[in-house]
C-alpha positions in Angstrom: 46.6 -50.9 106.1 44.7 -52.3 109.3 43.0 -55.9 108.7 39.8 -53.9 109.0 40.2 -51.3 106.6 41.5 -54.3 104.2 38.5 -56.0 104.6 36.2 -52.8 103.6 38.4 -52.1 101.1 37.9 -55.6 98.9 34.1 -55.3 99.8 34.3 -51.8 98.2 36.0 -53.9 95.2 33.7 -56.7 95.1 30.9 -54.0 95.3 32.0 -52.3 92.3 32.0 -55.6 90.4 28.7 -55.9 90.7 27.7 -53.2 88.5 25.5 -55.1 86.2 27.2 -53.0 83.2 30.6 -54.4 84.7 30.3 -57.7 85.9 29.3 -59.7 82.4 33.0 -57.8 81.5 35.0 -59.5 84.4 33.4 -63.2 85.0 36.0 -66.0 84.7 34.6 -67.4 81.0 37.1 -69.7 79.2 36.3 -69.0 75.8 36.4 -64.7 76.0 39.8 -65.9 77.8 41.0 -68.4 75.3 40.1 -65.2 72.7 42.8 -62.6 74.8 40.5 -60.9 77.7 42.9 -62.4 80.5 42.1 -60.2 82.7 39.0 -62.4 83.4 41.6 -65.2 85.1 42.1 -63.0 88.0 38.6 -60.8 88.1 36.8 -64.1 88.0 37.2 -64.6 91.8 36.1 -60.7 92.7 32.9 -61.3 90.5 29.9 -62.7 92.5 26.5 -64.8 91.1 24.4 -61.8 93.0 24.2 -60.2 96.0 23.9 -63.1 98.3 26.7 -64.6 96.9 29.3 -61.5 97.6 27.8 -61.2 100.9 28.5 -65.0 102.0 31.6 -64.1 100.1 33.0 -61.3 102.4 31.5 -62.6 105.5 33.8 -65.4 105.0 36.4 -62.9 104.0 36.1 -60.9 107.2 36.5 -64.2 109.6 38.9 -66.1 107.5 40.9 -63.0 108.2 40.5 -62.8 111.5 41.1 -65.7 112.9 44.5 -65.7 111.0 45.5 -62.4 111.5 48.2 -63.8 113.5 50.2 -65.0 110.3 50.2 -61.8 108.0 50.2 -58.7 106.9 48.0 -56.2 104.7 51.4 -56.4 101.5 51.9 -60.5 102.5 48.1 -60.8 102.3 47.5 -59.2 99.3 50.4 -61.8 97.7 48.3 -64.3 99.0 45.5 -63.2 97.3 47.1 -62.6 94.3 48.4 -65.7 94.2 45.3 -67.7 94.7 43.7 -65.7 92.0 45.6 -66.7 89.5 46.1 -70.3 90.6 42.5 -71.1 90.6 41.9 -68.5 87.2 44.2 -70.9 85.3 43.8 -74.2 87.0 39.7 -73.9 86.1 41.3 -74.9 82.4 42.2 -78.1 83.6 38.5 -78.6 84.3 34.6 -78.3 82.6 33.8 -75.1 84.2 32.8 -72.8 81.4 32.3 -69.8 83.5 33.1 -69.0 87.4 32.5 -66.1 89.2 33.0 -66.2 92.6 35.7 -66.0 95.7 35.4 -69.3 97.8 37.8 -71.4 95.8 40.2 -68.1 96.8 39.2 -68.3 100.4 39.4 -71.9 101.0 43.4 -70.8 100.1 43.3 -68.7 102.8 41.7 -71.0 104.7 43.9 -74.1 104.0 47.4 -71.5 104.8 46.2 -70.3 107.8 45.4 -73.6 109.2 49.1 -74.6 108.0 50.6 -71.8 109.5 48.8 -72.6 112.2 50.3 -75.8 112.7 53.6 -74.1 111.8 53.8 -72.0 114.5 52.2 -74.3 117.1 48.8 -72.5 117.1 46.1 -74.4 119.3 43.6 -75.8 117.0 45.9 -75.7 113.3 45.0 -79.7 113.0 41.6 -79.5 113.8 40.8 -77.0 111.5 42.7 -78.4 108.7 41.2 -81.6 109.3 38.1 -80.3 109.5 38.9 -78.4 105.6 40.3 -81.7 104.2 36.5 -83.5 105.0 35.0 -80.7 104.2 36.6 -80.8 100.6 36.6 -84.6 100.6 33.0 -84.9 100.8 32.2 -82.0 98.0 34.4 -84.2 95.8 32.5 -87.3 96.9 29.1 -85.5 96.8 29.1 -82.2 95.5 28.7 -79.1 96.7 25.7 -77.7 98.8 22.0 -77.8 97.6 21.5 -74.9 99.9 24.2 -73.2 98.8 23.4 -73.4 95.2 19.8 -72.4 95.6 21.3 -69.2 97.2 24.1 -68.4 94.8 22.0 -69.6 92.0 24.4 -71.9 89.8 26.3 -75.1 90.5 29.1 -74.9 93.5 32.7 -74.8 91.4 33.9 -77.5 94.0 36.8 -78.2 91.7 38.1 -74.3 92.8 37.3 -75.1 95.8 39.7 -78.2 95.9 42.2 -76.2 94.1 42.1 -73.2 96.4 42.9 -75.8 99.5 46.0 -77.4 97.5 47.3 -73.8 96.7 46.8 -72.2 99.8 48.8 -75.4 101.2 51.4 -75.2 99.3 51.9 -72.1 99.5 52.1 -72.2 103.1 54.6 -74.8 102.9 56.8 -73.3 100.7 56.9 -69.7 102.4 58.2 -69.0 105.6 55.7 -68.2 108.5 56.0 -64.9 109.8 57.3 -64.0 112.8 55.2 -63.8 115.7 56.0 -60.3 117.5 
């Protein structure tokens, strides 16, 4: 599957997850998960607070996928996204978050993974991208998420998910072999 088709499929899944009758059943909800609705560990990452939130995350997925396209195929990318979603979904239990919806934690993981892959393959700009991510994550941990983003998405930015995603992306990149460039 081409990366373009992959992005279109991801967008369709995101749109389906926004169906008003479906979305409340998919969000990451601490109490619901503890009561046995374990699918929410994964599906909380594909739901969004509103259409603007979905559009922002879909745009970021397209950009990140384009930037780092040399490092993956759709099968490996799917496994990476599934791994990041699982790690973030489980990791949120270590925070005070009781409800979460959005793909931004996974996006930070994908970006971190891609930046490390750039560094490993000596791709120009890899270190700059990684340093920029460290600055962004550090800023959020010290000062919180963007107020303008919070206003757009209607909830506080889940900076803990960003941190978990970024750390997970780095670890996954370091413990898996880079794909050979053709």
